[in-house]
C-alpha positions in Angstrom: 29.8 27.9 4.0 31.2 26.4 7.3 30.9 28.5 10.4 33.9 30.8 10.9 34.9 30.8 7.2 34.5 33.8 5.0 32.2 33.6 2.0 33.3 35.0 -1.4 30.8 37.6 -2.7 30.3 39.1 -6.2 32.7 41.9 -5.6 35.5 39.5 -4.7 34.7 37.3 -7.7 35.0 40.4 -10.0 38.3 41.4 -8.6 39.6 37.8 -8.6 38.8 37.6 -12.3 40.5 40.9 -13.0 43.7 39.8 -11.2 43.8 36.5 -13.2 43.5 38.4 -16.5 46.2 41.0 -15.6 48.6 38.6 -13.8 48.1 40.0 -10.4 47.5 43.4 -8.7 50.1 46.0 -7.7 49.4 48.6 -5.0 49.5 51.4 -7.6 46.9 49.6 -9.7 44.2 49.5 -7.1 42.4 52.5 -8.5 42.6 51.1 -12.0 41.3 47.7 -10.9 38.4 49.4 -9.0 37.4 51.4 -12.1 37.6 48.5 -14.5 35.6 46.2 -12.2 32.9 48.9 -11.5 33.7 48.9 -7.8 34.4 51.8 -5.5 37.9 52.0 -4.1 36.8 51.1 -0.6 34.8 48.1 -2.0 37.9 47.0 -3.9 39.9 47.0 -0.7 37.2 45.0 1.1 37.2 42.5 -1.8 41.0 42.2 -1.7 40.9 41.4 2.1 38.2 38.8 1.5 40.3 37.1 -1.3 43.3 37.1 1.0 41.3 35.6 3.9 40.0 32.8 1.6 43.6 32.1 0.3 42.6 32.9 -3.3 45.1 35.8 -3.2 48.6 35.8 -1.6 50.7 38.8 -1.1 54.1 39.2 -2.9 56.8 41.8 -3.1 55.0 44.1 -5.6 51.4 43.5 -4.5 49.2 40.4 -4.7 49.0 37.3 -6.9 45.9 35.2 -7.6 46.0 31.5 -6.5 44.1 28.6 -8.1 40.9 27.5 -6.3 42.4 24.0 -5.7 45.4 25.4 -3.9 43.3 27.8 -2.0 40.9 25.0 -0.9 43.8 22.7 0.2 45.3 25.5 2.3 42.0 26.8 3.8 40.2 23.5 4.4 43.0 21.1 5.4 42.7 21.9 9.1 38.9 21.6 9.4 39.0 18.4 7.3 41.6 16.8 9.6 39.6 17.7 12.6 36.4 16.2 11.1 38.2 13.0 10.3 39.4 12.7 13.8 35.9 13.3 15.1 34.5 10.6 12.7 37.1 8.2 13.9 36.1 8.9 17.5 32.5 8.3 16.6 33.3 5.0 14.9 35.2 3.8 17.9 32.3 4.6 20.2 29.8 3.0 17.8 31.9 -0.2 17.7 32.1 -0.3 21.4 28.3 0.1 21.8 27.7 -2.7 19.2 30.2 -4.9 21.0 28.4 -4.5 24.3 25.0 -5.1 22.6 26.3 -8.3 21.0 27.6 -9.5 24.4 24.2 -9.0 25.9 22.4 -10.5 23.0 24.6 -13.6 23.3 23.0 -14.2 26.7 19.5 -14.6 25.3 19.9 -18.4 24.6 21.2 -18.8 28.1 18.2 -16.9 29.5 15.7 -18.9 27.4 17.3 -22.3 28.2 17.2 -21.5 31.9 13.6 -20.4 31.6 12.7 -23.5 29.8 14.3 -25.6 32.4 12.5 -23.8 35.2 9.1 -23.9 33.3 9.1 -27.1 31.3 5.5 -26.7 30.3 6.4 -23.7 28.2 6.7 -19.9 28.7 5.9 -16.6 27.0 8.9 -14.2 27.0 9.2 -10.6 25.8 12.0 -9.6 23.5 12.3 -5.8 24.1 13.5 -4.5 20.7 14.0 -5.3 17.0 17.7 -6.0 17.5 17.1 -8.8 19.9 14.3 -10.2 17.7 16.5 -10.1 14.6 19.4 -11.8 16.3 17.3 -14.6 17.9 15.2 -15.1 14.8 18.3 -15.6 12.6 19.7 -18.1 15.1 16.5 -20.0 15.4 15.8 -20.2 11.7 19.4 -21.3 11.0 18.9 -24.2 13.4 15.4 -25.2 12.2 15.0 -28.8 11.1 11.4 -29.4 9.9 9.2 -26.4 8.9 8.9 -22.6 9.2 5.5 -21.0 9.0 5.2 -17.3 8.2 2.1 -15.0 8.2 2.7 -11.4 7.2 0.2 -8.5 7.1 0.4 -5.7 4.6 0.2 -5.0 0.9 4.0 -4.4 0.6 7.1 -4.9 2.6 10.2 -2.6 2.9 12.8 -3.5 0.3 15.6 -3.4 2.9 13.8 -6.0 5.0 13.3 -8.2 1.9 17.0 -7.9 1.0 18.0 -8.9 4.5 15.6 -11.9 4.7 16.2 -13.3 1.2 19.7 -15.0 1.8 18.5 -16.4 5.1 15.3 -17.9 3.6 17.2 -19.3 0.5 19.7 -21.0 2.8 16.8 -22.4 4.8 15.3 -23.9 1.7 18.6 -25.3 0.5 18.8 -27.4 3.7 15.5 -29.0 2.8 13.4 -27.3 5.4 9.8 -26.7 4.3 8.7 -23.0 4.3 5.1 -21.9 4.0 4.1 -18.2 3.9 0.7 -16.5 4.0 0.6 -13.0 2.5 -2.3 -10.6 1.7 -3.7 -10.5 -1.8 -2.4 -6.9 -2.2 1.2 -8.1 -2.2 0.7 -9.5 -5.7 0.6 -6.0 -7.0 3.7 -4.7 -5.3 6.8 -5.2 -7.6 9.4 -5.7 -4.9 7.3 -8.1 -2.8 6.2 -10.0 -6.0 9.9 -10.4 -7.1 10.9 -11.6 -3.6 8.0 -14.2 -3.5 8.9 -15.5 -7.0 12.5 -16.0 -6.0 11.4 -18.0 -2.9 8.9 -20.1 -4.9 11.6 -21.0 -7.4 13.7 -22.2 -4.5 10.9 -24.4 -3.2 8.9 -22.2 -0.8 5.1 -22.3 -0.8 3.3 -19.0 -0.7 -0.4 -18.4 -0.7 -2.5 -15.2 -0.2 -5.8 -14.2 1.5 -7.7 -11.0 1.8 -6.8 -10.8 5.5 -4.2 -12.7 7.5 -2.8 -12.8 11.0 -1.0 -9.5 11.5 2.5 -11.1 12.0 3.5 -14.6 13.0 6.4 -17.0 12.7 6.4 -20.6 14.0 9.6 -22.7 13.8 9.3 -26.5 13.9 6.0 -26.2 15.8 8.0 -25.5 18.9 8.8 -21.8 18.9 6.6 -18.9 17.9 7.1 -15.2 17.4 4.2 -12.7 17.7 4.4 -8.9 17.6 4.2 -7.0 20.9 2.2 -3.8 21.3 4.9 -2.3 23.5 7.6 -3.1 20.9 9.8 -6.0 20.1 8.1 -9.5 20.0 6.6 -12.2 22.2 8.5 -15.5 22.2 6.0 -18.4 22.5 7.0 -21.8 23.9 3.7 -22.7 25.6 2.4 -25.9 23.8 -1.3 -25.1 24.0 -0.9 -21.6 22.5 1.4 -22.9 19.8 -1.2 -25.5 19.0 -3.8 -22.8 18.6 -1.6 -20.8 16.3 -0.9 -23.8 14.2 -4.6 -24.6 13.9 -5.3 -21.0 12.8 -2.5 -21.1 10.2 -3.7 -24.4 8.8 -7.3 -23.2 8.5 -6.2 -20.0 6.7 -3.8 -22.1 4.5 -6.7 -24.3 3.2 -8.7 -21.2 2.2 -5.8 -19.3 0.7 -4.9 -19.0 -3.0 -1.5 -20.1 -4.3 0.7 -17.2 -5.3 0.7 -16.8 -9.1 1.3 -14.0 -11.5 -0.1 -13.1 -14.9 -3.2 -11.3 -16.2 -5.7 -14.0 -15.3 -4.3 -14.4 -11.8 -4.3 -10.7 -11.2 -7.9 -10.4 -12.4 -9.1 -13.2 -10.1 -7.4 -11.7 -7.1 -8.7 -8.3 -7.9 -12.3 -9.7 -8.0 -11.6 -11.4 -4.6 -10.4 -8.1 -3.1 -13.6 -6.4 -4.4 -15.6 -9.2 -2.8 -13.9 -8.5 0.5 -14.5 -4.8 0.2 -18.1 -5.4 -0.4 -18.4 -7.6 2.6 -16.7 -5.0 4.8 -19.0 -2.3 3.3 -22.0 -4.3 4.3 -20.6 -4.4 7.8 -20.5 -0.6 7.9 -16.7 -0.1 7.8 -15.2 3.1 6.5 -12.7 3.3 3.6 -9.7 3.9 5.7 -10.5 0.9 7.9 -11.1 -1.3 4.9 -7.8 -0.3 3.3 -5.9 -1.0 6.5 -7.4 -4.4 7.0 -6.9 -5.5 3.4 -3.4 -4.0 3.1 -4.2 -1.7 0.2 -3.9 2.1 -0.3 -6.8 4.3 0.6 -6.9 5.5 -3.1 -7.2 2.0 -4.4 -9.9 1.2 -1.9 -11.9 4.2 -2.9 -11.6 3.3 -6.6 -12.9 -0.2 -5.9 -15.8 1.2 -3.8 -16.8 3.6 -6.7 -16.8 0.6 -9.2 -18.9 -1.5 -6.8 -21.4 1.3 -6.3 -21.7 1.8 -10.1 -22.1 -2.0 -10.7 -24.8 -2.3 -8.1 -26.6 0.8 -9.2 -26.3 2.2 -5.7 -26.1 5.8 -4.7 -24.6 5.4 -1.3 -22.4 3.0 0.6 -25.3 2.0 2.9 -27.5 1.2 -0.1 -24.7 -0.8 -1.7 -24.3 -2.9 1.5 -28.1 -3.5 1.6 -28.2 -4.5 -2.1 -25.2 -6.8 -1.7 -26.8 -8.5 1.3 -30.1 -9.0 -0.4 -28.5 -10.5 -3.5 -26.1 -12.7 -1.5 -23.0 -11.0 -3.0 -21.3 -11.0 0.4 -21.2 -14.7 0.5 -18.0 -16.4 -0.8 -17.7 -17.6 -4.4 -20.6 -15.4 -5.5 -19.9 -13.4 -8.8 -19.9 -9.7 -8.4 -22.1 -7.4 -10.6 -20.5 -6.0 -13.6 -20.3 -2.3 -14.2 -23.6 -0.9 -15.4 -23.7 -0.6 -19.2 -24.4 2.9 -20.7 -28.0 3.6 -21.6 -28.9 2.7 -25.1 -32.0 4.6 -26.3 -34.5 2.4 -28.1 -37.2 5.0 -28.5 -39.4 7.0 -26.1 -41.3 5.0 -23.5 -44.9 4.4 -24.3 -46.1 4.3 -20.7 -45.2 5.6 -17.2 -42.0 4.3 -15.7 -43.9 3.4 -12.5 -46.2 0.9 -14.2 -46.3 -2.5 -12.4 -45.1 -5.7 -13.9 -48.1 -8.0 -14.4 -48.8 -11.5 -15.6 -50.6 -12.5 -18.8 -53.4 -10.2 -19.9 -56.8 -11.0 -18.4 -60.3 -10.4 -19.8 -61.2 -6.7 -20.3 -63.1 -5.1 -17.4 -66.3 -3.2 -17.9 -64.4 0.1 -17.5 -62.8 1.9 -20.4 -59.6 0.0 -21.6 -56.5 1.4 -19.8 -53.5 2.8 -21.7 -51.1 0.0 -22.9 -48.4 -0.7 -20.4 -44.9 -1.6 -21.8 -44.0 -3.4 -18.6 -47.0 -5.8 -18.8 -46.8 -9.1 -20.6 -49.1 -9.3 -23.5 -50.2 -12.3 -25.6 -47.4 -11.5 -28.1 -44.4 -11.6 -25.8 -42.8 -11.6 -22.3 -42.9 -8.7 -19.8 -40.8 -5.6 -20.7 -38.7 -3.2 -18.8 -40.6 0.0 -17.9 -37.5 2.1 -18.5 -36.3 1.1 -22.0 -38.8 -1.5 -23.2 -36.4 -4.4 -23.3 -37.7 -8.0 -22.7 -37.4 -9.3 -19.2 -36.6 -12.8 -18.0 -39.4 -15.2 -17.2 -40.8 -15.3 -13.6 -39.3 -18.8 -13.0 -35.8 -17.7 -13.9 -33.3 -15.4 -12.1 -33.8 -11.7 -12.5 -30.8 -9.9 -14.1 -30.6 -7.5 -11.1 -31.9 -9.4 -8.1 -30.4 -12.7 -9.1 -32.9 -14.5 -6.9 -35.0 -17.5 -8.1 -38.7 -17.5 -8.2 -39.2 -13.7 -8.5 -39.8 -11.8 -11.7 -37.3 -9.1 -12.6 -38.7 -5.6 -12.7 -35.9 -3.9 -14.7 -33.6 -5.2 -17.3 -30.4 -3.7 -15.8 -28.9 -1.8 -12.9 -28.9 1.4 -15.0 -32.7 1.2 -15.5 -33.2 0.5 -11.9 -31.1 3.5 -10.9 -33.1 5.8 -13.3 -36.3 4.6 -11.7 -34.8 5.3 -8.2 -33.8 8.8 -9.2 -37.3 9.4 -10.8 -39.0 8.6 -7.5 -36.8 11.1 -5.6 -37.6 14.0 -7.9 -40.3 16.4 -6.7 -43.6 15.8 -8.4 -42.7 12.4 -9.6 -46.2 11.3 -9.0 -47.5 7.9 -7.9 -45.3 5.0 -7.6 -46.2 1.5 -8.5 -44.9 -1.9 -7.3 -42.0 -1.8 -9.8 -40.7 1.4 -8.2 -40.5 -0.3 -4.8 -37.9 -2.9 -5.9 
């Protein structure tokens, strides 16, 4: 309830209902009304005054008559509503005046820049102080572009309001035949609003590609004017030729390595694998989850889910161990397939020897000592070496091991799961001696 206005309570509502049923209230019926509503006589008088103050009851010759809520509201609120409308009109006039002054100052930006360019023909770097100035100048520059607009945007998603504002401007740019190339992060493919925006631009002729990481924010128009974000707010306006040349070289390098924007199950799967590869590389560098998520433009929850899947696929028990394994197997290098998630253990029968037995070559002649207990990991005359964990056959020494993936070295376990079990067995108290296979 607005300040200074009375509020109708339960007692007033009960008396109001009684008056509507009985067609009003006479002074002689006050005691009757109090008794039938369950109110004390004094409470009934207080409720009657409250109804009168809220215009729900009006006095007449014999007593009081109930008034409809609509009529009461019109009579009670008409004054405050009129005052509010007058205040809103005053605010609108002041807001329009402020915007008019801002537009007048913004209109001087081209004059300022042209004078600066004349004074410094080799190029300058100017600071645009706020987003209003940046937006006004950017719209003017893009509307006057002739050749090409290059855009690099960091982030896994963009505000829908910003996308709605930029779409008509970008479509008009493409309709004029100006080439538009944009670099986004891979994560934008999984944001519905950003994906829809990108598809609209691609249909109109734009070229969009994605990378795990891109320049935080950059726009270059016709190779002559660049916009970079400023740490103090606003943006830096770049006209210096050497700096523009550097920015163009960086963009062209990233463009060559970027992946064309596409949708569909296979495209999403390929990009997801690339994101995991980037996460693995950053893990190997020792970055934490929040830093990785911020650099790749994904949420912290998504980053942690990918990290858990990578640890499971590598058979690692810590982030540090995952980074070491990835470096040893060369998985942090580009275009190297990632390990699949470790398959569940399938029991093939109890092991016939200790899990720590070494992998050996072909059986040699018996020694004078008593013959040792048969070793399931050793290669006998009847077959290849076997995994000490489950007894499955291992790859030949000249091939690639299923875990290490490195040529010229025999595999010691058939899978990451068996390797993880051997690792846990070594860490248990009283696990006993460890052989060469346990040191893999």
